[in-house]
VEXZAVO-49559 format. One record per residue (C-alpha): z, x, y; chain. Coordinates in Angstrom, 2 decimals, always signed. Layout:
N
      pz      px      py ch
       Z       X       Y  A
...
//
This chain:
574
      pz      px      py ch
  +18.14 -164.28  +57.23  A
  +14.66 -163.08  +58.17  A
  +11.69 -164.75  +56.55  A
   +8.11 -163.69  +55.96  A
   +5.42 -164.28  +58.59  A
   +3.65 -167.63  +58.44  A
   +0.36 -167.22  +56.61  A
   -1.86 -169.42  +58.76  A
   -3.29 -167.98  +61.92  A
   -2.08 -169.29  +65.27  A
   -3.19 -168.74  +68.84  A
   -0.19 -166.57  +69.74  A
   +2.22 -164.47  +67.74  A
   +5.97 -165.09  +67.90  A
   +9.13 -166.07  +66.02  A
  +10.95 -169.25  +65.01  A
  +14.62 -169.54  +64.00  A
  +16.25 -172.53  +62.21  A
  +20.06 -172.74  +62.83  A
  +21.87 -174.21  +59.79  A
  +25.45 -174.96  +58.75  A
  +26.34 -175.84  +55.16  A
  +22.69 -176.55  +54.33  A
  +22.17 -178.88  +57.30  A
  +20.48 -178.37  +60.66  A
  +23.06 -177.10  +63.20  A
  +22.35 -178.31  +66.71  A
  +25.35 -177.03  +68.70  A
  +23.48 -173.94  +69.94  A
  +23.66 -172.53  +73.46  A
  +20.62 -170.22  +73.39  A
  +18.61 -167.57  +71.55  A
  +18.20 -164.05  +72.95  A
  +15.53 -161.49  +72.01  A
  +16.21 -157.73  +72.12  A
  +13.98 -154.74  +71.50  A
  +14.87 -151.84  +69.21  A
  +16.67 -150.09  +72.11  A
  +19.04 -153.02  +72.65  A
  +17.44 -154.24  +75.89  A
  +17.32 -158.01  +76.48  A
  +13.70 -159.15  +76.65  A
  +13.87 -162.94  +76.86  A
  +16.13 -165.99  +76.46  A
  +15.26 -169.38  +74.96  A
  +17.67 -172.16  +75.97  A
  +16.02 -175.31  +74.57  A
  +15.31 -176.14  +70.96  A
  +12.08 -177.76  +69.77  A
  +12.02 -181.32  +68.44  A
  +12.82 -180.12  +64.90  A
  +15.92 -178.24  +66.11  A
  +14.39 -174.77  +65.78  A
  +14.12 -172.14  +68.49  A
  +10.68 -170.66  +69.15  A
   +9.51 -167.81  +71.32  A
   +6.24 -166.00  +71.84  A
   +6.30 -162.24  +71.35  A
   +3.88 -159.35  +71.10  A
   +3.55 -157.77  +67.64  A
   +6.55 -155.58  +66.94  A
  +10.12 -155.48  +65.59  A
  +12.91 -157.44  +67.30  A
  +16.61 -158.32  +67.01  A
  +17.33 -161.99  +67.71  A
  +20.78 -163.29  +68.63  A
  +21.64 -166.99  +68.17  A
  +24.64 -168.03  +70.29  A
  +26.56 -171.19  +69.30  A
  +28.58 -173.43  +71.63  A
  +31.26 -174.40  +69.13  A
  +34.59 -172.71  +69.99  A
  +35.66 -170.09  +67.48  A
  +32.17 -169.58  +66.08  A
  +30.65 -166.09  +66.09  A
  +27.09 -165.29  +67.18  A
  +24.52 -164.71  +64.42  A
  +22.13 -161.75  +64.61  A
  +18.78 -161.61  +62.82  A
  +17.94 -157.93  +62.99  A
  +14.63 -156.27  +62.27  A
  +12.45 -159.39  +62.56  A
   +8.84 -158.24  +62.35  A
   +6.26 -160.16  +64.39  A
   +2.67 -159.56  +63.27  A
   -0.56 -160.36  +65.16  A
   -1.59 -164.03  +65.25  A
   +1.37 -165.20  +63.16  A
   +4.88 -166.62  +63.58  A
   +7.79 -165.02  +61.73  A
  +10.46 -167.47  +60.61  A
  +14.14 -167.03  +59.87  A
  +17.33 -168.99  +59.27  A
  +20.63 -168.47  +61.15  A
  +23.53 -169.46  +58.89  A
  +26.71 -170.69  +60.61  A
  +30.05 -171.64  +59.05  A
  +31.24 -175.23  +58.86  A
  +32.80 -177.12  +61.75  A
  +36.14 -178.92  +61.55  A
  +37.75 -181.58  +63.74  A
  +41.34 -181.61  +65.02  A
  +43.53 -184.01  +66.95  A
  +46.96 -183.56  +68.54  A
  +49.30 -186.46  +69.30  A
  +52.09 -185.89  +71.84  A
  +55.14 -188.17  +72.01  A
  +58.02 -188.21  +74.51  A
  +61.18 -190.31  +74.63  A
  +61.39 -190.53  +78.42  A
  +59.15 -191.33  +81.34  A
  +56.76 -190.07  +82.64  A
  +54.19 -190.73  +79.95  A
  +53.10 -187.88  +77.67  A
  +49.88 -187.31  +79.60  A
  +51.89 -186.65  +82.79  A
  +54.27 -184.41  +80.89  A
  +51.94 -182.45  +78.59  A
  +49.11 -180.95  +80.63  A
  +46.75 -179.03  +78.40  A
  +46.18 -177.30  +75.06  A
  +44.84 -173.76  +74.64  A
  +43.41 -172.53  +71.32  A
  +43.39 -168.95  +70.03  A
  +42.44 -167.28  +66.78  A
  +45.49 -166.99  +64.54  A
  +47.63 -164.02  +65.47  A
  +45.66 -163.27  +68.64  A
  +46.46 -164.15  +72.23  A
  +43.11 -163.20  +73.74  A
  +40.52 -164.37  +74.27  A
  +41.28 -168.07  +74.71  A
  +38.66 -169.99  +72.72  A
  +39.23 -173.44  +74.15  A
  +41.12 -175.26  +76.88  A
  +41.44 -179.03  +76.54  A
  +43.09 -181.59  +78.80  A
  +45.44 -184.25  +77.47  A
  +44.12 -187.84  +77.39  A
  +45.89 -190.81  +78.96  A
  +47.27 -191.94  +75.58  A
  +48.87 -188.55  +74.98  A
  +46.23 -187.23  +72.57  A
  +43.83 -184.33  +72.72  A
  +41.06 -183.54  +70.26  A
  +38.12 -181.25  +69.67  A
  +36.02 -179.25  +67.22  A
  +36.35 -175.68  +65.99  A
  +34.56 -173.42  +63.56  A
  +36.33 -173.40  +60.20  A
  +39.21 -170.91  +60.22  A
  +42.84 -170.34  +61.22  A
  +44.06 -170.96  +64.77  A
  +47.12 -170.96  +67.03  A
  +47.53 -173.93  +69.41  A
  +49.50 -173.61  +72.66  A
  +50.68 -176.80  +74.40  A
  +51.59 -176.46  +78.09  A
  +54.20 -178.98  +79.25  A
  +55.60 -179.67  +82.74  A
  +58.67 -181.68  +81.74  A
  +60.34 -180.70  +78.47  A
  +59.35 -177.43  +76.83  A
  +57.28 -175.18  +79.02  A
  +55.11 -173.95  +76.12  A
  +54.95 -175.10  +72.51  A
  +53.17 -173.01  +69.89  A
  +51.71 -174.49  +66.69  A
  +50.69 -171.41  +64.75  A
  +48.39 -170.64  +61.81  A
  +46.74 -174.06  +61.69  A
  +43.93 -174.25  +59.12  A
  +40.78 -176.05  +60.32  A
  +38.37 -176.96  +57.49  A
  +34.94 -178.65  +57.64  A
  +35.78 -181.72  +55.56  A
  +39.45 -182.27  +56.44  A
  +40.27 -183.36  +60.03  A
  +43.57 -181.84  +61.19  A
  +46.25 -184.13  +62.67  A
  +48.91 -182.36  +64.75  A
  +52.01 -184.19  +65.99  A
  +54.33 -182.90  +68.75  A
  +57.63 -184.56  +69.64  A
  +58.98 -183.48  +73.01  A
  +62.73 -183.09  +73.49  A
  +64.92 -186.19  +73.23  A
  +67.61 -186.92  +75.83  A
  +70.38 -186.08  +73.41  A
  +68.69 -182.77  +72.56  A
  +68.59 -181.98  +76.28  A
  +72.27 -182.80  +76.85  A
  +73.26 -180.58  +73.95  A
  +70.82 -177.84  +74.89  A
  +72.23 -177.39  +78.43  A
  +75.12 -175.39  +76.97  A
  +73.45 -173.98  +73.85  A
  +74.02 -170.31  +73.04  A
  +70.31 -169.77  +72.26  A
  +68.41 -168.99  +75.48  A
  +65.14 -170.54  +74.28  A
  +66.88 -173.83  +73.49  A
  +68.88 -173.69  +76.73  A
  +65.79 -172.91  +78.81  A
  +63.88 -175.86  +77.34  A
  +66.75 -178.22  +78.11  A
  +67.22 -176.92  +81.67  A
  +63.55 -177.39  +82.58  A
  +63.57 -180.92  +81.12  A
  +66.90 -182.11  +82.57  A
  +65.40 -183.53  +85.76  A
  +62.39 -185.40  +84.32  A
  +64.37 -186.68  +81.31  A
  +67.86 -187.43  +82.66  A
  +67.18 -188.20  +86.32  A
  +70.35 -188.40  +88.44  A
  +72.49 -187.54  +85.42  A
  +70.55 -184.30  +85.02  A
  +70.95 -183.46  +88.74  A
  +74.70 -184.11  +88.60  A
  +75.12 -181.90  +85.52  A
  +73.20 -179.02  +87.12  A
  +75.09 -179.31  +90.43  A
  +78.41 -179.12  +88.58  A
  +77.25 -175.97  +86.78  A
  +76.69 -174.18  +90.13  A
  +80.45 -173.60  +90.50  A
  +81.01 -172.38  +86.94  A
  +82.93 -169.07  +86.72  A
  +80.37 -167.69  +84.25  A
  +77.42 -166.07  +86.11  A
  +74.87 -166.99  +83.43  A
  +75.80 -170.67  +83.75  A
  +75.28 -170.51  +87.53  A
  +71.91 -168.84  +86.97  A
  +70.99 -171.55  +84.43  A
  +71.91 -174.27  +86.92  A
  +69.54 -172.89  +89.57  A
  +66.83 -172.41  +86.96  A
  +67.11 -176.12  +86.13  A
  +67.25 -177.14  +89.81  A
  +64.03 -175.24  +90.47  A
  +62.23 -177.77  +88.24  A
  +63.68 -180.59  +90.36  A
  +62.83 -178.95  +93.69  A
  +60.74 -181.89  +94.85  A
  +63.77 -184.18  +94.56  A
  +66.25 -181.89  +96.32  A
  +67.38 -182.67  +99.86  A
  +67.53 -180.17 +102.68  A
  +71.32 -180.52 +102.59  A
  +71.46 -179.44  +98.93  A
  +69.17 -176.53  +99.73  A
  +71.35 -175.28 +102.59  A
  +74.81 -176.14 +101.26  A
  +74.41 -175.39  +97.55  A
  +71.42 -173.07  +97.05  A
  +71.70 -170.73 +100.07  A
  +75.24 -169.54  +99.17  A
  +73.77 -168.31  +95.86  A
  +71.99 -165.50  +97.76  A
  +75.40 -163.80  +98.03  A
  +76.16 -164.11  +94.32  A
  +76.94 -160.77  +92.62  A
  +74.73 -161.67  +89.63  A
  +71.08 -160.90  +90.36  A
  +69.69 -163.71  +88.21  A
  +71.56 -166.25  +90.33  A
  +69.98 -164.79  +93.49  A
  +66.52 -164.68  +91.89  A
  +66.69 -168.30  +90.67  A
  +67.88 -169.40  +94.13  A
  +64.76 -167.80  +95.63  A
  +62.57 -169.51  +93.00  A
  +64.17 -172.85  +93.93  A
  +63.17 -172.23  +97.56  A
  +59.68 -171.34  +96.39  A
  +59.24 -174.54  +94.38  A
  +60.81 -176.66  +97.13  A
  +58.10 -175.37  +99.46  A
  +55.37 -176.07  +96.90  A
  +56.59 -179.67  +96.55  A
  +56.86 -180.08 +100.33  A
  +53.28 -179.02 +101.09  A
  +51.46 -181.60 +103.17  A
  +54.66 -183.47 +104.10  A
  +57.00 -183.45 +107.10  A
  +59.59 -181.73 +104.89  A
  +57.44 -178.60 +104.99  A
  +58.12 -178.19 +108.73  A
  +61.84 -178.29 +108.00  A
  +61.79 -175.67 +105.24  A
  +64.41 -173.19 +106.45  A
  +63.26 -169.57 +106.35  A
  +66.25 -167.80 +107.95  A
  +68.14 -167.77 +104.62  A
  +65.22 -165.94 +102.95  A
  +65.59 -162.83 +105.14  A
  +68.55 -161.56 +103.12  A
  +66.89 -161.80  +99.68  A
  +63.78 -160.10 +101.13  A
  +65.93 -156.95 +101.26  A
  +67.63 -157.46  +97.90  A
  +67.88 -154.34  +95.71  A
  +66.48 -156.27  +92.73  A
  +62.67 -156.60  +92.62  A
  +62.65 -160.10  +91.09  A
  +64.70 -161.42  +94.01  A
  +62.50 -159.78  +96.65  A
  +59.25 -161.00  +95.09  A
  +60.48 -164.60  +94.77  A
  +61.77 -164.60  +98.35  A
  +58.49 -163.22  +99.69  A
  +56.52 -165.77  +97.68  A
  +58.67 -168.57  +99.17  A
  +57.27 -167.67 +102.60  A
  +53.78 -168.61 +101.36  A
  +54.87 -172.26 +101.58  A
  +56.63 -172.01 +104.97  A
  +55.24 -173.87 +107.98  A
  +53.40 -171.67 +110.49  A
  +54.22 -173.32 +113.82  A
  +58.03 -173.55 +113.47  A
  +58.15 -169.88 +112.45  A
  +56.09 -168.66 +115.39  A
  +58.22 -170.73 +117.77  A
  +61.02 -168.22 +117.19  A
  +59.87 -164.78 +118.34  A
  +62.97 -162.99 +117.04  A
  +62.50 -164.53 +113.60  A
  +58.84 -163.48 +113.54  A
  +59.80 -159.88 +114.28  A
  +62.47 -159.89 +111.56  A
  +60.09 -161.31 +108.97  A
  +57.34 -158.86 +109.93  A
  +59.75 -155.93 +109.64  A
  +60.85 -157.09 +106.18  A
  +57.23 -157.55 +105.03  A
  +56.30 -154.11 +106.41  A
  +59.07 -152.48 +104.37  A
  +57.86 -154.21 +101.21  A
  +54.22 -153.28 +101.81  A
  +55.09 -149.69 +102.63  A
  +56.94 -148.58  +99.52  A
  +58.17 -151.45  +97.33  A
  +57.74 -150.41  +93.67  A
  +57.39 -154.07  +92.58  A
  +53.74 -155.13  +92.74  A
  +54.70 -158.84  +92.65  A
  +56.69 -158.31  +95.85  A
  +53.77 -156.47  +97.50  A
  +51.37 -159.24  +96.47  A
  +53.68 -161.96  +97.77  A
  +54.22 -160.14 +101.09  A
  +50.53 -159.54 +101.79  A
  +49.67 -163.13 +100.78  A
  +52.47 -164.63 +102.90  A
  +51.38 -162.52 +105.87  A
  +47.94 -164.16 +105.65  A
  +49.38 -167.66 +105.34  A
  +51.76 -167.20 +108.27  A
  +49.33 -165.19 +110.47  A
  +51.76 -162.29 +110.76  A
  +49.60 -159.45 +112.09  A
  +51.93 -157.32 +114.22  A
  +51.53 -153.55 +114.23  A
  +54.02 -152.88 +111.42  A
  +52.56 -155.53 +109.10  A
  +48.96 -154.60 +109.92  A
  +49.64 -151.02 +108.84  A
  +51.10 -152.36 +105.59  A
  +48.00 -154.51 +105.04  A
  +45.77 -151.46 +105.57  A
  +47.80 -149.58 +102.97  A
  +47.58 -152.52 +100.55  A
  +43.77 -152.29 +100.64  A
  +44.19 -149.17  +98.50  A
  +46.93 -150.54  +96.23  A
  +46.59 -149.42  +92.59  A
  +47.11 -153.02  +91.39  A
  +43.96 -155.16  +91.63  A
  +45.90 -158.37  +92.30  A
  +47.50 -156.82  +95.39  A
  +44.24 -155.21  +96.53  A
  +42.24 -158.47  +96.29  A
  +44.85 -160.41  +98.25  A
  +44.97 -157.60 +100.83  A
  +41.18 -157.82 +101.28  A
  +41.43 -161.55 +102.02  A
  +44.36 -160.96 +104.36  A
  +42.55 -158.14 +106.14  A
  +39.46 -160.26 +106.83  A
  +41.70 -163.08 +108.07  A
  +43.54 -160.62 +110.34  A
  +40.29 -159.39 +111.89  A
  +39.16 -162.96 +112.55  A
  +42.54 -163.74 +114.10  A
  +42.38 -160.71 +116.39  A
  +38.81 -161.58 +117.38  A
  +39.90 -165.08 +118.46  A
  +42.62 -163.56 +120.65  A
  +40.37 -161.06 +122.44  A
  +39.19 -163.36 +125.27  A
  +42.82 -164.06 +126.20  A
  +44.26 -160.52 +125.92  A
  +44.94 -158.46 +129.01  A
  +47.05 -155.74 +127.37  A
  +45.53 -152.31 +126.70  A
  +44.14 -151.60 +123.24  A
  +46.85 -150.72 +120.75  A
  +46.33 -147.75 +118.37  A
  +46.81 -150.12 +115.42  A
  +43.83 -152.20 +116.59  A
  +41.56 -149.16 +116.46  A
  +42.61 -148.45 +112.88  A
  +42.00 -152.09 +111.94  A
  +38.52 -152.22 +113.47  A
  +37.64 -148.85 +111.95  A
  +38.46 -150.22 +108.49  A
  +36.60 -153.45 +109.30  A
  +33.32 -151.54 +109.61  A
  +33.37 -151.22 +105.82  A
  +34.06 -154.93 +105.19  A
  +30.77 -156.91 +105.18  A
  +32.47 -160.22 +106.03  A
  +33.87 -158.95 +109.35  A
  +31.64 -155.94 +110.08  A
  +29.81 -157.77 +112.85  A
  +33.14 -158.39 +114.62  A
  +34.11 -154.71 +114.29  A
  +30.71 -153.47 +115.48  A
  +30.90 -155.68 +118.56  A
  +34.43 -154.49 +119.28  A
  +33.44 -150.83 +119.01  A
  +30.46 -151.43 +121.29  A
  +33.05 -152.20 +123.99  A
  +35.80 -149.76 +122.95  A
  +33.84 -146.63 +121.94  A
  +33.37 -145.45 +125.52  A
  +37.09 -145.72 +126.43  A
  +37.99 -143.96 +123.19  A
  +35.59 -141.11 +123.93  A
  +36.77 -140.83 +127.55  A
  +40.36 -140.69 +126.34  A
  +39.46 -137.92 +123.91  A
  +37.65 -135.88 +126.57  A
  +40.63 -136.21 +128.90  A
  +43.51 -135.58 +126.49  A
  +41.91 -133.95 +123.46  A
  +43.60 -136.59 +121.29  A
  +42.23 -139.63 +119.53  A
  +43.82 -142.52 +117.64  A
  +41.22 -142.59 +114.87  A
  +39.31 -140.02 +112.84  A
  +36.15 -139.51 +114.92  A
  +34.14 -138.23 +111.99  A
  +35.11 -141.28 +109.93  A
  +34.20 -143.56 +112.84  A
  +30.79 -141.94 +113.35  A
  +30.06 -142.17 +109.63  A
  +31.07 -145.86 +109.48  A
  +28.95 -146.72 +112.52  A
  +25.97 -144.87 +111.04  A
  +26.34 -146.88 +107.82  A
  +26.53 -150.13 +109.77  A
  +23.36 -149.30 +111.70  A
  +21.45 -148.20 +108.63  A
  +22.67 -150.68 +105.98  A
  +23.71 -154.01 +107.52  A
  +21.33 -156.94 +107.23  A
  +22.34 -158.52 +110.53  A
  +20.26 -157.19 +113.48  A
  +23.05 -157.92 +116.00  A
  +25.56 -155.95 +113.94  A
  +23.22 -153.00 +113.71  A
  +22.53 -153.17 +117.46  A
  +26.25 -153.28 +118.29  A
  +26.97 -150.28 +116.05  A
  +24.10 -148.35 +117.65  A
  +25.47 -149.20 +121.12  A
  +28.86 -147.83 +120.06  A
  +27.25 -144.57 +118.97  A
  +25.38 -144.30 +122.26  A
  +28.56 -144.99 +124.21  A
  +30.25 -141.99 +122.60  A
  +28.12 -139.50 +124.59  A
  +26.14 -138.10 +121.73  A
  +25.10 -135.17 +123.88  A
  +28.64 -133.78 +123.60  A
  +29.12 -130.73 +121.39  A
  +31.93 -132.27 +119.30  A
  +29.99 -135.34 +118.30  A
  +26.89 -133.26 +117.70  A
  +28.93 -131.22 +115.24  A
  +30.18 -134.40 +113.61  A
  +26.64 -135.70 +113.25  A
  +25.55 -132.39 +111.77  A
  +28.30 -132.56 +109.18  A
  +27.02 -135.94 +108.04  A
  +23.87 -134.30 +106.60  A
  +22.10 -137.65 +106.82  A
  +21.76 -138.04 +110.56  A
  +18.17 -136.72 +110.83  A
  +16.70 -138.84 +108.01  A
  +18.79 -141.74 +109.25  A
  +17.33 -141.47 +112.76  A
  +13.83 -141.09 +111.37  A
  +14.25 -144.41 +109.53  A
  +15.79 -146.02 +112.59  A
  +12.86 -144.94 +114.77  A
  +10.67 -147.14 +112.55  A
  +13.00 -150.18 +112.73  A
  +11.58 -153.62 +113.60  A
  +13.98 -153.95 +116.55  A
  +12.84 -152.11 +119.67  A
  +16.44 -151.76 +120.90  A
  +17.39 -149.86 +117.74  A
  +14.31 -147.65 +118.05  A
  +15.40 -146.91 +121.61  A
  +18.96 -146.13 +120.46  A
  +17.64 -143.76 +117.79  A
  +15.56 -141.88 +120.34  A
  +18.50 -141.59 +122.73  A
  +20.73 -140.25 +119.91  A
  +18.13 -137.80 +118.61  A
  +19.45 -134.83 +120.57  A
  +22.77 -135.03 +118.70  A
  +20.96 -134.47 +115.42  A
  +19.82 -131.07 +116.58  A
  +22.30 -128.28 +115.81  A
  +22.35 -125.62 +118.56  A
  +20.69 -122.37 +117.55  A
  +18.63 -124.03 +114.81  A
  +14.91 -124.98 +114.79  A
  +14.08 -128.55 +115.76  A
  +13.64 -130.79 +112.69  A
   +9.93 -131.36 +112.11  A
  +10.46 -134.82 +110.65  A
  +12.54 -135.90 +113.66  A
  +10.05 -134.36 +116.10  A
   +7.18 -136.15 +114.34  A
   +9.01 -139.50 +114.47  A
   +9.69 -139.05 +118.18  A
   +6.06 -138.14 +118.86  A
   +5.01 -141.30 +117.01  A
   +7.47 -143.26 +119.18  A
   +5.53 -142.14 +122.27  A
   +2.98 -144.79 +121.25  A
   +5.62 -147.53 +120.81  A
   +4.89 -151.04 +122.06  A
   +8.04 -151.08 +124.21  A
   +8.24 -148.94 +127.30  A
  +11.99 -148.24 +126.92  A
  +11.39 -146.74 +123.49  A
   +8.52 -144.61 +124.83  A
  +10.66 -143.37 +127.72  A
  +13.65 -142.53 +125.47  A
  +11.38 -140.66 +123.02  A
   +9.76 -138.70 +125.84  A
  +13.15 -137.65 +127.27  A
  +14.45 -136.68 +123.82  A
  +11.39 -134.52 +123.13  A
  +11.76 -132.77 +126.47  A
  +15.41 -131.91 +125.73  A
  +14.65 -130.77 +122.16  A
  +11.72 -128.63 +123.28  A
  +13.86 -127.06 +126.01  A
  +16.57 -126.29 +123.47  A
  +14.02 -124.76 +121.11  A
  +12.55 -122.58 +123.84  A
  +16.04 -121.38 +124.83  A
  +16.72 -120.51 +121.18  A
  +13.54 -118.41 +120.96  A
  +14.21 -116.69 +124.30  A
//
């Protein structure tokens, strides 16, 4: 609530807010923010005074002040229309609801201990699943505790062994009554019974807990289920084995899991791929990772069911790089499968897994690289972000190979480096590459009339690199590429004219701090002049100014450009 201004005069005008909860000072405050009548943020106060109040100086006027608490579940308090008068401090009180405490105790019948089994607790407002208000880790004694604003909440317990997720819904948290929550994870007998339960939720919980709870007995039960005539039982068995992937041997993987890729029931094939995926996750950083077989995953990569393809592609993320690249035929098969997924797979999880695995395994052949380029424009953000990381990694990988490559430039490389001009993290690599390759590209075009990239797009990207990049070497390399493309040619002059920003761009470049870029701008100036049109006065003035440049190469380039432009202008008038 907003109070009246303080009566006594002070040196400066301002405001002071006292946060309170249930009649007592409330100290769990993050900050106070001050807004004007238009809703613009004017200032932020992050530290309270010794008496717990928040104070800020302000010119006379009317303000809205927002007090933001730190307690999870508690809403911000607004004090709107606070009037600050000259030489006085306006006071107000921000009323917050009470705060309640809660504690959850987690018990399990088997080893490992509850803290190794139950990982964390998430808290949401009752009936809502977003946003998450709180995330708490489980303590070593299997308990977790915290504070919340008074209200109703849903608690979600995440568990590795036992149930995957346990909901405790509509829990009332009150200021004066601490809440004690008790969770009992599945018992061994519950797991044995649940392995064959008709209810999927109960069966799923038992399958995921069989390994941690029953040990060898659980493994034996799941292995026996693999040969069951009922397809759902076989699928359940592989689902359970996927949670024991770290304990599986390579023999079990090859002799018992791989045959499941030929099962007529798609869930069996999908769970087999997930088992491979989790086996690789468990094997990371160990010698077992080098022995992870990838040949069996080629078949599920082409499965007609999206869930199977996506799990198989994701399994490649955990494969070892060197053993794969030691087999050239296998590399080509994997790249072809990834290219098919990236080209037209309707499942975005499969596209994400393929583009991510390509980065991990350094698979950058022509077919895959074209798929990565396409993924940069994927409608799904998750795929697009992974593709951006993969693309940058691909450019770096190609750059490291350049000193050792004797083959001619492939068309796919030109498309890659054209795209790289618009990626700040690798633009300097692309600009340097084009500084070497622009001349051969232009010579090829003049000879055959064909080109592997869109010349107008290339010119535009190089112009942006010269004009916008912060790195002087990148800008110089891009300018060198433009010079190498014979800017006196009619085609490129037309391209520059279409850009509509070439003349002002060159005028800015003629004033650059780097003499080499000023020289490049002068040498490219003729291309900015469209035949049959008057010479641009702004460009002519910038070139005339360049005649007084400190560097002789800039002066010479400007003089030659002016001579050519004046000759062109005289021919136009004649």
